[in-house]
C-alpha positions as CSV (number, residue, x, y, z in Angstrom):
1,M,-55.2,-49.0,-45.0
2,D,-56.4,-51.2,-42.2
3,K,-55.3,-49.7,-38.9
4,N,-56.2,-52.8,-37.0
5,I,-53.8,-55.0,-39.0
6,L,-51.0,-52.5,-38.4
7,E,-51.7,-52.2,-34.7
8,K,-51.9,-56.0,-34.3
9,E,-48.5,-56.4,-36.1
10,L,-46.9,-53.7,-33.9
11,K,-48.2,-55.3,-30.7
12,Q,-46.3,-58.4,-31.6
13,T,-43.0,-56.5,-31.6
14,D,-40.7,-55.6,-28.7
15,D,-37.7,-53.4,-29.5
16,E,-37.4,-54.8,-33.0
17,I,-36.3,-52.8,-36.0
18,I,-39.2,-52.7,-38.4
19,L,-39.4,-51.8,-42.0
20,L,-42.8,-50.4,-42.6
21,E,-43.4,-50.7,-46.3
22,V,-46.3,-48.4,-47.5
23,S,-47.8,-46.9,-50.6
24,S,-47.8,-43.2,-51.2
25,E,-51.5,-43.3,-50.5
26,T,-51.1,-44.9,-47.0
27,Q,-47.9,-43.3,-45.9
28,V,-49.3,-40.6,-43.7
29,E,-51.9,-42.7,-41.9
30,A,-49.6,-45.7,-41.5
31,S,-46.7,-43.6,-40.2
32,S,-48.9,-41.7,-37.8
33,T,-50.6,-44.9,-36.5
34,A,-47.2,-46.6,-36.0
35,L,-45.7,-43.6,-34.3
36,K,-48.7,-43.2,-32.0
37,H,-48.5,-46.9,-31.1
38,L,-44.8,-46.5,-30.0
39,I,-45.5,-43.3,-28.0
40,D,-48.5,-44.8,-26.3
41,S,-46.4,-47.7,-25.2
42,G,-44.5,-45.3,-23.0
43,K,-41.3,-45.0,-25.0
44,I,-39.4,-41.8,-25.8
45,G,-39.0,-41.3,-29.6
46,I,-36.3,-39.9,-31.8
47,I,-37.9,-38.9,-35.0
48,V,-35.8,-38.3,-38.2
49,S,-38.0,-36.3,-40.5
50,A,-37.0,-36.0,-44.2
51,S,-40.4,-35.8,-45.7
52,R,-42.2,-33.1,-43.6
53,P,-40.9,-29.9,-42.0
54,Y,-41.4,-29.5,-38.2
55,N,-44.3,-27.1,-38.5
56,S,-46.1,-29.6,-40.8
57,L,-45.3,-32.4,-38.3
58,L,-46.9,-30.4,-35.5
59,D,-50.2,-30.1,-37.4
60,L,-50.1,-33.8,-38.4
61,Y,-49.3,-35.0,-34.9
62,K,-52.2,-32.9,-33.5
63,K,-54.5,-34.4,-36.0
64,Y,-53.6,-37.9,-35.0
65,K,-53.4,-37.0,-31.2
66,I,-49.7,-37.9,-31.0
67,N,-48.2,-36.6,-27.7
68,M,-45.1,-34.6,-28.6
69,K,-43.9,-34.3,-25.0
70,D,-41.6,-37.3,-25.3
71,L,-40.2,-36.8,-28.8
72,I,-36.9,-35.6,-30.0
73,I,-37.3,-34.4,-33.6
74,I,-34.4,-34.2,-36.1
75,D,-35.7,-32.1,-39.0
76,A,-33.7,-32.6,-42.2
77,I,-36.0,-30.7,-44.5
78,S,-37.0,-27.3,-43.1
79,H,-33.7,-25.7,-43.9
80,K,-33.8,-26.8,-47.5
81,Q,-37.3,-25.4,-47.8
82,G,-36.2,-22.0,-46.4
83,L,-38.3,-22.3,-43.3
84,K,-37.4,-21.0,-39.8
85,T,-34.8,-23.3,-38.3
86,E,-34.2,-22.1,-34.7
87,E,-33.9,-24.9,-32.3
88,I,-37.1,-25.2,-30.3
89,G,-37.1,-27.5,-27.2
90,N,-36.5,-31.0,-28.4
91,V,-36.4,-30.0,-32.1
92,F,-33.1,-30.0,-33.9
93,F,-32.5,-28.9,-37.5
94,V,-30.0,-30.4,-39.9
95,E,-28.7,-28.3,-42.8
96,N,-30.0,-30.8,-45.4
97,V,-31.0,-34.4,-46.1
98,K,-27.5,-35.1,-47.3
99,S,-26.0,-34.3,-43.8
100,L,-25.8,-38.0,-42.9
101,T,-22.9,-37.6,-40.5
102,T,-24.6,-34.8,-38.6
103,M,-27.8,-36.8,-38.4
104,S,-25.9,-39.9,-37.2
105,I,-24.2,-37.9,-34.4
106,M,-27.6,-36.4,-33.4
107,I,-29.3,-39.7,-33.3
108,K,-26.5,-41.4,-31.3
109,E,-26.2,-38.5,-28.9
110,S,-30.0,-38.5,-28.4
111,M,-30.0,-42.3,-27.8
112,E,-27.2,-41.9,-25.2
113,K,-29.1,-39.2,-23.3
114,I,-32.3,-41.0,-23.0
115,K,-32.2,-43.5,-20.2
116,K,-35.8,-44.7,-20.5
117,P,-37.1,-47.1,-23.2
118,K,-36.8,-45.4,-26.5
119,F,-37.2,-45.9,-30.3
120,V,-36.0,-44.3,-33.5
121,F,-38.4,-43.5,-36.2
122,I,-37.2,-42.6,-39.7
123,D,-40.1,-41.1,-41.5
124,S,-39.0,-41.6,-45.1
125,V,-36.2,-43.8,-46.2
126,T,-37.4,-43.2,-49.7
127,T,-37.1,-39.4,-49.5
128,M,-33.6,-39.7,-48.1
129,L,-32.7,-41.9,-51.0
130,I,-33.7,-39.2,-53.5
131,Y,-30.9,-36.9,-52.0
132,N,-28.2,-39.5,-51.1
133,N,-26.2,-42.1,-52.9
134,P,-27.9,-45.4,-52.1
135,E,-24.6,-47.1,-51.0
136,T,-23.7,-44.2,-48.7
137,Y,-27.2,-44.1,-47.3
138,M,-27.2,-47.8,-46.6
139,R,-23.9,-47.5,-44.8
140,F,-25.5,-44.7,-42.7
141,L,-28.6,-46.9,-41.9
142,H,-26.4,-49.9,-41.1
143,D,-24.4,-47.7,-38.7
144,I,-27.6,-46.4,-37.0
145,L,-29.2,-49.8,-36.8
146,S,-26.1,-51.3,-35.3
147,E,-26.1,-48.6,-32.6
148,M,-29.8,-49.2,-32.0
149,R,-29.2,-52.9,-31.5
150,N,-26.2,-52.3,-29.2
151,Q,-28.5,-50.2,-27.0
152,G,-31.5,-52.5,-27.2
153,T,-33.5,-49.8,-29.1
154,G,-36.2,-50.7,-31.6
155,G,-37.6,-48.5,-34.3
156,I,-39.4,-48.1,-37.5
157,L,-38.1,-47.2,-41.0
158,V,-40.8,-46.0,-43.3
159,F,-40.3,-47.0,-46.9
160,V,-42.7,-45.9,-49.7
161,E,-43.0,-48.6,-52.3
162,T,-41.6,-47.6,-55.7
163,E,-40.4,-49.6,-58.7
164,T,-37.0,-47.8,-58.7
165,N,-35.9,-48.8,-55.2
166,E,-36.3,-52.6,-55.4
167,K,-32.6,-53.3,-54.7
168,I,-32.6,-51.0,-51.7
169,K,-35.8,-52.6,-50.4
170,I,-34.1,-56.0,-50.5
171,Q,-31.2,-54.7,-48.6
172,L,-33.4,-53.0,-46.0
173,K,-35.3,-56.3,-45.5
174,T,-32.1,-58.0,-44.6
175,V,-31.1,-55.5,-41.9
176,C,-34.5,-55.1,-40.3
177,D,-36.0,-57.6,-37.8
178,K,-39.5,-57.5,-39.3
179,V,-41.3,-56.2,-42.4
180,I,-44.8,-54.9,-42.3
181,T,-46.3,-54.3,-45.7
182,L,-49.2,-52.0,-46.2
183,T,-49.2,-51.3,-49.9
């Protein structure tokens, strides 16, 4: 993955909702680079993590020098993996990846509380599609993206390229402002 291409594409966005289409090989680096870019721009982030539990995110963010001070993390995977799920500072745990209503409420409440420029970062649309009905999940995303637009909030949805999700990818492209492909 060429970090320079991604950073150049991200610099040309301002509060847009971006679909970041990656391969499984580039997902970690691309996601981390994009997240670091958003944080370094001075925004406060709301992270919805369905692919990595909080303790793994801590290690990953340290590796990529991502400042966690201005992040709210909604962890939707730790509970399912039987990991410790006591709320810690700005980390909130959802029972499971299917808890879309709970996630929606947490995202919206977090957006309302933050008065500074902010963004929403969904780390794996693809993982969430494994656990949720595609139509239900698209309604959830549409609702979140509408709220983001109402509040002038940008964000990134990370989508790992797979052959089975072509229909969903097309739908995602229609609801996002920009698509960055790094496959």
